[in-house]
N, C-alpha and C positions, 0 to 999 in steps of 0.2 A: 401406555396412550388411553388406558380403560379408565387411571385414576382420574376421580373428580377435584377440582380444585389443587392443581398441581405447585407444588412450589418451587422457587424461582429455579431449585439445583436442580431437580427433575425435568423443567421446563429445559433449561440447558442440555441437560442429556442427551433430550428426545431430540432437539432441534440438532445438535452434533451426529447423534447416529442416524437422524437423515440425512445431516449434509455425507457421513459416510456412504449412503447408499447412493447417494448422486454422483458422486466420485468413485464409485465403483462401478458405476453406470457402463457397459459396453456396447456402444452402437458402432454400424456400417459394416456389420456382418449377419449371418445368419444361418442355423444348421437346416444341412440339407440330407436326405437319404438317397443315394446312387447307387444305382444297380451294380452287384458284385464289390460296393465298396463299404457300403452300409451309411452311415453317417458322417458327415466332414461339412467342415465351416468354410464356407466361400463368402467374398464379399458382397456386402448389400447394404448400397445407402440409407436405402429407405426401409431396412429392416426393423423390427421392433426392436425394444433394447432387451439386452439380456443381462442376468447377471454369471457369476463362475461359482462353482460348490465352493473351492477353495482359493484362498489369496495368502501370500505373502505378507506377514504382519509387519516385514520390514519396509517394505516395498508397496505394497498394495496392488502385488501384482496377480496375475491369476497363473494357476498353473495346473497341471494333469501329471500323473502319472501310470506305467503300466506295473502290472504285478511285484516288480523290482522295486519300487518305492522311490526309485529315482525321479527329479523330477524333470518335467519339460514347459516347456513355454505356449507350444504350440499343440493345439488340440488334434489337429493332423500328423502329427508327429509319436502317438500312442498305437498301440496295436489295435486292430479292426474288434476283437475280443473285449477291447477294456471300452473303445469309442461307443459302440453298440450296447454294452449291456451296463452301460453306469450314467446317472444322469449330471453329466461335468457343466452343463447349462441350463438354466431356468430363467422364467419370467418372474420369481419370487420378490422381487424389488418392488413392483407395478402394485401391490397391494398394500407394501408399507407406504410408498408415495400416496395411494387413495387416502387410507387412512390418517397419513400425516395431515395432508391440504384438509379435512374435518376436522381434525383436532385443532391445526394452529387456527381456524375460523372459529372455534370458541373460546382458546386459552391463550392464545399467542400475543394477540393485544392486552392482556390482563399483565403480562411482562414489561415490567419498571423501566429498563433497558436490554436494547439487544447486545448478544454474547459477545466476547469480545473473538469467541474463535468464529463467529461465522463470518460468511466472506461480507467485505462491504461491496456495495452496489456502485460500478463506475460506467462513466461516458466520458470519452476523450475528444477532446475537440484539439485539434492540430493545425496548423498551418506549416506541415511538412513539404521542406524543399524549398522552404523561403531562404534556408543556410541548413547545413550539415545535423544539428543540433536535432533537431526533433527526429532524425532519423535514429538518432544515439540511443534516446530517449524511449525512442519504440521498442529498441532491440532488449532493453533493460526491461522496461514495462514487461514485454513478454517471457520473461524469464520468471516472474514472480505473478505472471498472469493465472494461478493456481490460488493464488493468496486472494484473487478477487473477484467476482461475479459481473463480466463485462458487459454488460447493456450495448455499446457502439464504440466503434472508433470514427471518428467525421473528419474530414478535411476541410478545412476553412479557409479564408483571407485573413489579412491582418495589414499593416502599415508597411510590413514588409514586404508581402506578397496580395499585391490591391485587387489584380482581377482575374485570378484563377486559384482553381485549388486541386491539389495533387491525390486523389484517393489509389491512384494506381501504385504511390512509393509506399502506403501502407499496405497494399496488397504483395506486392514484391516481399517485404519481410515478414506479413505472416506465411505465406509461402514458404519462405525458409525454415521458420519457425515449425512450419508441418513437418518437414524432413526430421526433426531434433524433438519433436513432441513425446513420442515414445520415448526417447530415452530418460528424457527430462522427469515421468512417470518414475523410471526406476527407484529417482530419487525422494520425490513426495507428492503422493496423488494428489488430483483433481486439476491438473493442465487441461485446457479446454480444447476440442477437436479443431484445428484448422479451416476445417469444412464452415464451423460456427462460428469463425472469426469472420472469413469472409463474409458472411451472411449478415454481418452486421456493421460491414465497413457503407457508409455514406457519405454524403458528400452536403455543405450549405452551397450559397449561391455565391456564381462567383465577383464578387462585387466587395467594395469596401465600405467596413463598418456599418451607421445606420443607413443608407444607402438601401442595404437589403434587410430591412424592417419594416414591417407595415403591411398595407393590404397588398395581396396576390404573391409575397415574399417567401411563403412558406417552400420547404427544401425536404430532401429526404432525411437531413440532416437533423432540420426540425423537429419534422413530424414523429422522427424516433424518437428524440429525447421528450417529446410530450408523452408518447406513447408507455417510456420507460416509467416515467413520475407517474403515473397514471394506474400504471401494474399494479394489483392487489395483494401488497410486499410490505410488513411494516419499516422495512429498512431506509433511511434517504437515499438517495440518490447523487454520488461525488460527481461533480463535475471540474473534471482538472482542463485550462483553459491554457493552451500552450501559445497559442495566436490571439486571435482578435475572437470575442464572445459573440459577435451578431446572430449566431445559429442558437445560442441560450436568450437573445434580446428577443428574438423572433419569435420562439416559443414562448416567453414570456409576454408578448405585446397580445399573443394570438389568445391565448388563454385568458389575458384582460377583457380582449374586447368581445370574448364567445362567451364567457362565464359568468356567475353571480361575485358579487365581494367575496362570500365565504367560501367560495370553489378556490378562486386565487389563493385565498391565504390560506387555505388547505394545501394545492399545489406547492406554492412558495415553502412552504412548511419542510415540505420534503427533500429542497434542493440543499446541496454544499458543495460552495464554489471556491476554487482556488486559484487564481487568476495569475500568470506572471507578466504584472503589471497590465500595463491598458496599452494594448497594441490594435485598437481600434478607437473610435468614440464610442461605441454602444456600451461599455464599461461603466465609465459615468454615467451616462444616461440609466443603466440599469440599479447601479447603487441608488440614485437619488427617486428613482422609480419606485422601486421595489425595497422600503426602507427596512422590514422584517427578512430581509434573504440573505443566509447566513451567506459571509463574505470573506474571504480572505484575500488580501493583495497588498503589494508595494505599489501606492497608486503614481502613473503619470509616464510620457511617453518617452520615446529615447531619445528623441530629436532634443531634448530639455536635459538629459545628462538623467533621467529615472533610474534607468538599468547601473549606473554607478551606488546609488542609491538604497537598490532593491535587495531585499532582503535574499531571495533566492538565488543572487550573485555569488553567494557562499559557498555554493556546492562545487563552483572549481575558478573562480574569477580573481584569482589573486593577479593577474596581469594583464588582465582584459575586462572593463566595466567595474567593477569593483576596487580594484587594487590593492591591495590589503597585504598586512604578513603577518607569522605566525602559523599558517599553515602550510602542510607537508604536500605543495606542487608536483613533486615530481610523480606522486601517485594517481595525478588527473592529469598528466601530459602525453602526448602522442606516443614516446618510446616505451611507457609502460604499459599502454593499450594496445600498443600492437602486440608485446610480450604478451598478454595476459588475454587480451579478447578477440582481436580481430583475427589472429592466426586458429582460433576452436571453430570449425566446423561451419556449414552452410549460415547459420546465424549471426556467428562471430564475419562472415564475409561481407553483411548488412551493414555494419558498424562501420561508416567513414570517419574519416579524418576529420578532426575539427576545424574550422576555419578562424574562430573566436574563440570560444572555449567551450568545454563538454558539456553537455546536457543541459541547459540552461533551464529546460522543463521538468527535471527528473524532479527537484522539490514536491512541485504538486500533487508527487502520488506515494513519496517516502515516505510521509506520514502514517500511509495507510498499510504500510507492510507489518503482519503481525511481528512483532520483536520482544516484546515486554516491556518498550519503552513508550512506544507512540500510544497516545490517546487521542482517536480524534476528533473528538468533540469538544476537547481543551486544548485549543491551538497555544493557549500561555503554559502550559505545561512542557513544551518545549519536545520534540524528537528528531528525528535523521531529516522530517522537511521543513524544520525552523522553528524559531517561538514566535508568536505573534500575539500582541494583548488589543483588549476589546476599549477603542476609542473613536475620538473625529479627528483624524489627523489635522494640521494647520495646512492650511494654504501654501506650497512652496511653487518657486517659480516652473517647476518642469510637470507641474500638475494641468489638466484641460481646464478644469475649473475649482471652483471651492467645495470641499465635501459637504454634505448636508447632514450627515447620520453617523454616528459609531459604526466600524467593522473591524474584522480580524487585522492588524496594521502591526507594521515592525517594531521589534522590541530587541533591549539588549541583553548580552551576557558575558561576562566575564571570563575569558578561558586563559589556562597558561598553553601558549605556544608553542611550537617544536622549537622555538628559537629561545626558548627558556625566561621567556617574558610573558606578562598578563596583557591579553590582549583584551578591549571591550570594545563589542558592537555588534551590529544585529546582525553581521555576516556571521559572525564568530557562531552562532546560532543552529548555523547547518555545520561547516567548516569544525566544528571542534567533534565531529561524529563519522570525519570522513574515513580515516583507516580502517574503520568498523563498516561503512556501508561501500566502501568500493572491494573489500578481501569478500563481501559478502557477494557482491556481482562478481568477482572471479571466480567464486566457487561455484555460482548459477553457470557460468560459462562452462567450467568442467562438467555440469552435469549433461550438457547436451552431448558430449560426444565419449563422454567415460562411463563406465559401468559402475556401480553402488562402491563396490569393496573398494576403486582407484581413487575415490571422492572423497572430501570433508563434508560435513553436514554440523550443521549447528546444535550447541550444548543446550542441555534441558535447565537453566538455573529454576531452583526451587526453593521457596522462605520456606523457615522451620515455624512461623510466626503468621498471624494475618497481616494483610496488605498495610490494614489501618491498624495506628496504634493510638494510644492518649498518655500524657506524660503531663507534667506540671516543671516549673522553671526550677534547676537545679538537681532534678532526677536522672537517675542512670537509667537509658533505654540499650538492651540486649538487641543485638541481630543475627540473625543466623541464616545462613544459606545449606543446611543440611540437607540432604536428599537431591541436591544438585547432581545431574547426569550427563555423560555424553553417548550420544548413539555409536560413534564410533570405539567407544572404548580410551578418546583420548584424555590426558592429563588438563586440568583445568586452571587457568589462574582468577583470583579473586580480586574485585575492589570494589570499596562501598566508598562513594563521595557525596557531600552535601551539594544539593540542587537548589542554592538559594534564590535564583530569580524567582522558580518555578511556585513557590511558596509565599503563603502569607504573612510568616513571622521572618521579622528582620533584625539582624543580626551583623555587624561589619568588622574589618580589621582594617587597620593602616597599610598592613604590611604584605597582604594576600588575600587573592581573591577567594581562598578556601578560609571564611572565621570559622569554621567548626573542625575541632581534633575530635577524627573518629578512631579509636584505639583499635590495634591489630586491622587497621581498613584493606588488609591484604592477604587476609584470612576468611573462611567462611564462617568464623563465630569472630564477630565485633560488638563494640561499644560507645555510646559516645554519654556523656551530658549535656544535658539540656540550659545552653546557655544563659546566665546571668546578667553579665555585662556588657557593655555596648549594644543593648536591644532596644529595638524603638518600640515607644509605648502602645500600648497598653502591653507589649509583651507576650501577648497570647497568637495563634495562630497558625497555620501550617507548613510543616516543615517535609521536602522533600529529599528522601535519601536514596540515592540509587545503588543497587548492585549491578555490578559490571561483571561477566562472565565470559571468559576468553577461553578456547579451547588452545590445546599446541599443534592442533593438524597445520595442513599448509593447499592454503593458505588460512590463518590463525582465524575462527568465529568467533563472534561477541553474541551474546542475547541478555538480555534485562532484567530485573525485576524492580520495580517501585513501590517503595514504601513509603507511607504519608501519617508521618507523625502528628496527632492535633495535639498543642501545648495548650493547655487550658490552664485557669488561675486555681 
């Protein structure tokens, strides 16, 4: 951090190192010297942060040992001679954090983009307890909480729950998470303490929509959201909205009423919103009042049938709301969830049986999971949370009012279904990844109860060339996944496919949704020729090639790499 003008690569390395120190920080304990025993670790929720001298590389778990070299995971389990004669814990990370804070004030704002390895900041708005699916999504969300910096969990109202909120239900699920958090840490580092999560559970006002927006309508939830946006952090704040967004509306109303237009613009620019349709009348008000706000939505109210047309219904709405064919419904149905989720420890016990469909709110954060496919700032590139394009939707019968500006809304993908037929829909932009995101959840629930060696962990795809390539029509493009590994030593399978909808180069086939033939598509080394026939003018643009790597573990886990080929004249 002493280097002047650090390159983007050095900046990323420094940010990753600082993130590791943060993930390795140990809280809730302190060292105490007791008479006749010497140094021991005791619980102290107010104790200063500590760092261990030794961590397991695979798990980031602190360990200790006597002179026999056998690892022990509790400081108090080693003999007094070693406890008192060696510095097993220290405050070393404090100086790192202090230096990093100074460094990032000087250099971080010079970075052109936030590294993909940095955690996205998230504040969830949920009308939990209006029906079971919010609680289902909350369980899944917490199994990924090491990948996010969670700024708040806020209970809200919605059209389905108009005059009450249910923060108590969030607390129940977080307390169950607290019982398994340490086991999750065996598998991946960075899971937040339950005590911290409990501290950021807040509520909106128990009133519907715009009735809770205006003078005197602040709430602990809206104030938390304002504080999170105002924090001195270059990362945007993602706001997944599982119910009504009136907490967000109140925050925006207050900022507009109390700050300059320039300060309002700065505030709005830091927000990223993904709503599960419109669940009150504040969503349309937000979109028209703050036209520069980054907003992902399938607009409209349930009473008009909006959920049938909404992209998010592709998560599991095969037989309810969306009513589509082509996906494997069995893996999102209650029997499979009983077998793979609900039976797994304290957190699994908090996963209710679905009343209508599984986890309708989950797409709002699935696109933030660091899986190699998702690019959160580009909803048009597609990912586990669906694919959306930027335009002004035309007025539909299920819309509360006509839209006045463009935002990220429904787009379609053509996908080969499990029935062997090509399906084209906005729902397919989510269900095309269903096997992968369901297996991933099953594995993470395993992590809540199993030791590292008894569970599966995702493979680590690697490209043997840059992620961006340039080619001309008719030229050969070579693809390589050399260097791909798996942390468990499992064998892996490969698939390269052309994701045509994500790019700007347009080629078609009358018989197939895959108009590009990739030679050796199931091998680590593959290739294709840039098409010259059935290509839309001008014959240039971007082609997105997705590398899919799936391991042979149980359940099989999938990760990705995205190659963008710029086709030029």
